C-alpha positions as CSV (number, residue, x, y, z in Angstrom):
1,M,-15.5,-9.1,-13.2
2,P,-19.0,-9.3,-14.6
3,T,-20.3,-6.2,-16.2
4,R,-23.9,-4.9,-16.0
5,K,-26.2,-5.3,-18.9
6,P,-27.9,-2.2,-20.2
7,P,-31.5,-1.8,-19.1
8,D,-34.2,-3.8,-21.0
9,R,-36.6,-1.9,-23.2
10,A,-39.2,-2.6,-20.6
11,G,-37.3,-0.5,-18.1
12,T,-36.0,-3.2,-15.9
13,S,-32.3,-3.8,-15.4
14,A,-30.4,-7.0,-15.2
15,P,-29.6,-8.3,-11.7
16,T,-26.4,-6.9,-10.1
17,W,-23.8,-8.5,-8.0
18,P,-23.8,-7.7,-4.3
19,S,-21.4,-5.0,-3.4
20,T,-18.1,-6.2,-2.0
21,K,-16.4,-2.8,-2.4
22,G,-14.2,-2.1,0.6
23,D,-14.7,-5.6,2.2
24,H,-11.0,-6.4,1.6
25,L,-10.0,-3.2,3.4
26,K,-12.1,-4.1,6.4
27,S,-10.5,-7.5,6.7
28,A,-7.0,-6.1,6.2
29,A,-7.6,-3.5,8.9
30,A,-8.9,-6.2,11.3
31,A,-5.8,-8.4,10.6
32,K,-3.5,-5.4,11.2
33,A,-5.2,-4.6,14.5
34,A,-4.9,-8.2,15.6
35,H,-1.2,-8.2,15.0
36,A,-0.5,-4.6,16.2
37,T,2.2,-4.2,18.7
38,K,2.2,-1.7,21.5
39,P,3.9,1.4,20.2
40,I,7.1,2.4,22.0
41,S,6.6,5.7,23.8
42,P,9.0,7.9,25.7
43,T,7.6,6.6,29.0
44,D,9.1,3.2,28.2
45,G,12.6,4.7,28.3
46,Y,13.3,4.2,24.6
47,V,12.4,6.1,21.5
48,T,12.8,5.4,17.8
49,V,15.0,7.4,15.4
50,A,12.0,9.4,14.2
51,E,10.9,10.2,17.8
52,A,14.4,11.1,18.8
53,A,14.7,13.5,15.8
54,E,11.4,15.1,16.8
55,L,12.6,15.5,20.4
56,L,16.0,17.0,19.3
57,R,14.4,19.0,16.5
58,V,16.7,17.7,13.9
59,C,16.2,15.4,10.9
60,T,16.4,11.6,11.2
61,K,19.6,11.6,9.1
62,T,21.3,13.7,11.8
63,V,20.2,11.2,14.5
64,R,21.5,8.3,12.4
65,N,24.8,10.1,11.8
66,R,25.2,10.6,15.5
67,I,24.5,6.9,16.2
68,G,27.0,5.9,13.5
69,G,29.6,8.3,14.9
70,G,29.3,6.8,18.3
71,E,28.0,10.0,19.9
72,L,24.5,8.6,20.5
73,E,23.9,5.2,22.1
74,A,21.4,3.0,20.3
75,Y,20.2,-0.6,20.1
76,R,18.7,-2.6,17.3
77,H,15.4,-4.4,18.2
78,G,14.4,-6.4,15.1
79,R,14.3,-3.8,12.3
80,R,13.9,-0.9,14.8
81,I,16.7,1.2,16.2
82,L,15.9,2.2,19.7
83,I,17.6,5.0,21.6
84,P,17.5,5.3,25.4
85,L,16.1,8.6,26.6
86,T,19.0,8.8,29.0
87,A,21.4,8.9,25.9
88,I,19.4,11.8,24.4
89,E,19.5,13.7,27.7
90,R,23.3,13.1,27.9
91,L,23.7,14.4,24.3
92,I,21.7,17.6,25.2
93,R,23.6,18.2,28.5
94,R,27.0,17.9,26.6
95,G,25.7,20.6,24.3
96,R,26.1,18.4,21.2
97,M,22.5,19.1,20.1
């Protein structure tokens, strides 16, 4: 990266490079927006582990333990674990949460 020269004795400074600060952030944000997927919401009938934990007012580890123990139905979609809202409702009705 070029450095600025100190001002000349005559009071003029050396030419500076045009600012590119933050340009890489703008392009990264644009790329992310272009590839963004629609977030899964409770109206779609499925929630993520974090959303389920928030609905049940427990930590995500508790939700994962319930899935692992077979008490809570869940599906893997890529890297996401999706839980049907009906499974959460059943868990609440049984008094397990």
